[in-house]
Steps between C-alpha positions, in 0.01 A plus 500: 500500500405819309766670268663803655424816309802662328595818653736713287810663656483867590653727229798732566588835332798495271706821467729592214809322666289187542415487136864557413594189716223297336610607158864423570412153640285415202768607249740272681273190506390538877129480528268456789141428580281470804338156529274347755652219706261224368630550138863416601407219740612694796345613830434860562304790340717629222848466358722689255609279226837633377638381169860586420574394148381143515514437875183537715510566872215577745503759783391415850139528544331845554135603579294687250575834665871485449582288197480786242731708703750211535488439124591860446791467748629194310508696177716763667717228664580318180554823311752605757658167530559440127514847347874547537600143396 
């Protein structure tokens, strides 16, 4: 069986408020990265790996056309969730 060719996810545009959410998360030890499913022993195209302090969780699977937008949404979600705590 031939190896499948890696297809990188589609990029998304980040605005000023997006960079602010990313910066806030990084300063508060919340990081994320997009990984292909085969790297985390899961089915599906791509996942967002979310690390909050020392705990790692994975998003549901997304296809390559939407995973970057979902990662951006997660940054905003966690900023809004934890900013006032």
